[in-house]
C-alpha positions in Angstrom: -5.1 -6.7 -12.0 -4.1 -10.1 -10.9 -0.5 -10.8 -10.0 1.6 -13.9 -10.6 1.1 -16.0 -7.6 2.0 -19.3 -6.0 -0.2 -21.0 -3.5 -0.1 -18.1 -1.1 1.3 -15.1 -3.0 4.0 -14.2 -5.5 6.4 -16.8 -6.7 9.6 -17.8 -5.0 10.9 -20.8 -3.1 9.8 -20.7 0.5 11.8 -22.3 3.3 10.3 -24.6 5.8 7.7 -22.6 7.7 8.2 -21.9 11.4 4.6 -20.5 11.4 1.8 -20.1 9.0 2.1 -16.8 7.0 -0.1 -14.0 8.3 -0.2 -12.3 4.9 -3.0 -12.8 2.3 -2.9 -14.6 -1.0 -2.3 -12.2 -3.9 -5.6 -12.2 -5.8 -7.7 -9.7 -7.7 -9.4 -8.8 -4.4 -6.0 -8.1 -2.8 -5.1 -5.6 -5.5 -8.6 -3.9 -5.4 -8.4 -3.4 -1.6 -4.8 -2.3 -1.8 -5.6 0.4 -4.3 -8.6 1.6 -2.3 -6.5 1.8 0.9 -4.0 4.0 -0.9 -6.7 6.4 -1.9 -8.2 6.4 1.6 -4.7 7.1 3.1 -4.2 10.0 0.8 -7.5 11.8 1.6 -7.5 10.8 5.3 -4.1 12.4 5.6 -5.4 15.6 3.9 -8.5 15.6 6.2 -6.4 15.2 9.4 -4.0 17.9 8.2 -6.8 20.3 7.6 -8.5 19.8 11.0 -5.5 19.3 13.2 -2.1 20.8 13.7 0.5 18.8 11.7 2.4 17.5 14.7 -0.8 16.3 16.3 -2.0 14.6 13.1 1.3 12.8 12.7 1.3 11.8 16.4 -2.2 10.3 16.1 -1.5 8.5 12.9 1.8 7.2 14.3 0.1 5.9 17.4 -2.6 4.2 15.4 0.0 2.7 13.1 1.9 1.2 16.1 -1.3 -0.3 17.5 -2.3 -1.8 14.1 1.2 -3.3 13.4 1.4 -4.6 17.0 -1.9 -6.4 16.4 -0.7 -7.8 13.0 2.5 -9.1 14.5 0.7 -11.0 17.2 -1.5 -13.0 15.0 -0.2 -16.4 13.7 -2.3 -16.6 10.6 -4.0 -14.2 8.1 -6.8 -12.3 9.7 -8.3 -10.0 7.1 -9.5 -7.1 9.3 -6.2 -7.0 11.2 -4.0 -7.1 8.1 -6.0 -4.5 6.2 -6.2 -2.2 9.2 -2.4 -2.2 9.3 -2.2 -1.5 5.6 -4.6 1.4 5.9 -2.7 3.0 8.7 0.6 2.5 6.8 -1.1 4.4 4.0 -2.1 7.3 6.2 1.3 7.5 7.9 3.3 7.0 4.8 1.5 9.8 3.1 2.2 12.1 6.0 5.9 11.1 6.0 6.2 12.0 2.3 4.2 15.2 2.7 6.2 16.3 5.7 9.4 16.4 3.7 7.9 18.6 1.1 5.6 20.9 3.1 7.6 20.9 6.4 11.1 20.9 5.1 10.6 22.3 1.6 12.2 19.3 -0.1 11.3 19.2 -3.9 9.3 16.2 -5.0 12.1 15.1 -7.3 14.5 14.9 -4.4 12.0 13.1 -2.1 11.2 10.6 -4.9 14.9 9.8 -5.2 15.3 9.6 -1.5 12.4 7.2 -1.0 13.5 5.1 -3.9 16.9 4.7 -2.3 15.3 3.9 1.0 13.2 1.2 -0.6 16.2 -0.2 -2.2 18.1 -0.3 1.1 15.2 -2.1 2.8 14.8 -4.7 0.0 18.5 -5.2 -0.1 18.7 -5.8 3.6 15.8 -8.2 3.5 17.4 -10.2 0.6 20.8 -10.3 2.2 19.4 -11.6 5.5 16.7 -13.9 4.2 17.6 -14.8 0.6 14.0 -14.2 -0.6 11.5 -11.3 -1.1 8.5 -13.5 -1.8 5.6 -12.7 0.5 4.4 -16.2 0.9 7.8 -17.0 2.5 7.1 -14.5 5.3 6.7 -17.1 8.0 8.7 -15.5 10.9 8.4 -12.3 12.8 11.7 -11.1 11.5 10.6 -11.5 7.9 7.3 -9.9 8.6 9.2 -6.9 10.1 11.1 -6.7 6.8 7.8 -6.9 4.9 6.2 -4.0 6.8 9.3 -1.9 6.5 9.1 -2.4 2.8 5.4 -1.7 2.6 6.0 1.6 4.5 8.8 2.5 2.1 6.6 1.7 -1.0 3.8 4.0 0.3 6.2 6.9 0.9 7.8 6.4 -2.6 4.4 6.1 -4.3 3.2 9.3 -2.6 6.2 11.2 -3.8 5.9 9.8 -7.3 2.2 10.7 -7.5 2.8 14.3 -6.3 5.6 14.6 -8.8 3.5 13.7 -11.8 0.4 15.7 -10.7 2.2 18.9 -9.7 5.8 19.1 -10.9 5.1 17.5 -14.3 1.6 19.2 -14.3 -0.2 16.2 -15.5 -3.0 16.7 -13.0 -4.8 14.1 -10.9 -6.9 12.4 -13.6 -4.2 12.1 -16.2 -1.8 10.9 -13.6 -4.3 8.2 -12.5 -4.8 7.1 -16.1 -1.0 6.8 -16.6 -0.6 4.7 -13.5 -3.5 2.6 -14.4 -1.7 1.6 -17.6 1.7 1.4 -15.9 0.4 -1.1 -13.2 -0.5 -3.6 -16.0 3.1 -3.6 -17.3 4.7 -5.8 -14.6 2.1 -8.5 -15.0 2.5 -8.4 -18.8 6.2 -8.5 -18.5 6.0 -11.5 -16.1 3.7 -13.4 -18.4 5.3 -12.7 -21.8 8.8 -11.3 -21.2 10.1 -13.5 -18.4 10.1 -10.9 -15.6 10.4 -12.7 -12.3 7.2 -12.9 -10.2 8.9 -11.3 -7.1 10.0 -8.1 -8.9 6.7 -8.0 -10.8 4.9 -8.0 -7.5 6.9 -5.3 -5.9 6.8 -3.0 -8.9 3.1 -3.3 -9.1 2.8 -2.8 -5.3 4.7 0.5 -5.6 2.4 1.7 -8.4 -0.8 1.0 -6.5 0.1 4.0 -4.3 0.1 6.8 -6.9 -2.7 5.0 -8.8 -5.1 5.1 -5.8 -4.0 8.5 -4.5 -4.3 10.1 -7.9 -8.0 9.1 -8.4 -8.8 9.9 -4.8 -7.3 13.4 -5.1 -9.2 13.8 -8.4 -12.4 13.1 -6.5 -11.5 15.4 -3.6 -9.9 18.4 -5.3 -11.8 21.5 -6.2 -13.0 21.9 -9.8 -10.5 24.8 -10.2 -7.8 22.3 -9.6 -9.2 19.8 -12.0 -11.1 17.7 -9.5 -14.7 16.7 -8.8 -14.9 18.8 -5.7 -16.4 16.0 -3.6 -14.1 16.8 -0.6 -11.4 14.9 1.1 -13.6 14.0 4.1 -16.4 12.5 1.9 -13.9 10.6 -0.3 -12.3 9.2 2.8 -15.6 8.1 4.2 -16.7 6.4 1.0 -13.4 4.6 0.5 -13.3 3.4 4.1 -16.8 2.1 3.7 -15.7 0.1 0.7 -12.8 -1.3 2.6 -15.1 -2.4 5.4 -17.4 -4.1 3.0 -14.7 -6.0 1.1 -12.8 -7.0 4.3 -16.1 -8.2 5.8 -16.6 -10.4 2.7 -13.1 -11.8 3.1 -13.7 -12.5 6.8 -16.9 -14.4 6.1 -15.1 -16.4 3.3 -12.3 -17.1 5.7 -14.7 -18.4 8.4 -16.5 -20.6 5.9 -13.3 -22.1 4.7 -12.3 -22.8 8.3 -15.6 -24.5 9.0 -15.2 -26.6 5.8 -11.8 -27.7 6.9 -13.2 -28.8 10.3 -16.1 -30.6 8.7 
């Protein structure tokens, strides 16, 4: 799926830039890697949860998230491996945050879905009131980037809850859920192109839907056959998805370097 984009991302009027944006252009590759990171985050969280005590797993994921975000916030331009490392760790930690409410506190998925939806609305509202835009190509200051990453974390938590809701509470199963979200993620782009939906809301709606889309198919691959899965195992699925991310990010890095050399030449 390709999203409506401007020169650097989704549409919107950007103010004069204090710094170059450290976020990527929104292209087909962006969406492909984004979906893969959501699947990797889902199964990586499950793998850590199976091999470590939950508090230890959360502490490790939280520490790695802090390191990844700190690295991202220090760069002054888009660096593929830094950005996608941060997204991957947000995926892992966001999954754990959503699961902790259900498993640890016994909160129903319907309740957690509503809670995370409200939380996402609060973050987006605060971002809009403070900056006047939610377009990612306008993220040219550290404050805006902090709003961006808070929003990303909220979308992962919400998407996790929605995916669990459809797969378990609604009893659609992982494969059917994945198929539904695959169709659903095309709706914002279609609505933007033919029905006049703004590029910014189209982007964020699609962004939320990448989480249950990737996680549903990853869970389908990892789950036992008795649960409707392929019984590949969470660890194996995680390894395969991380390898795909590495390959795609390496290609982006090489392309970025070639572009930099062309500009110098």
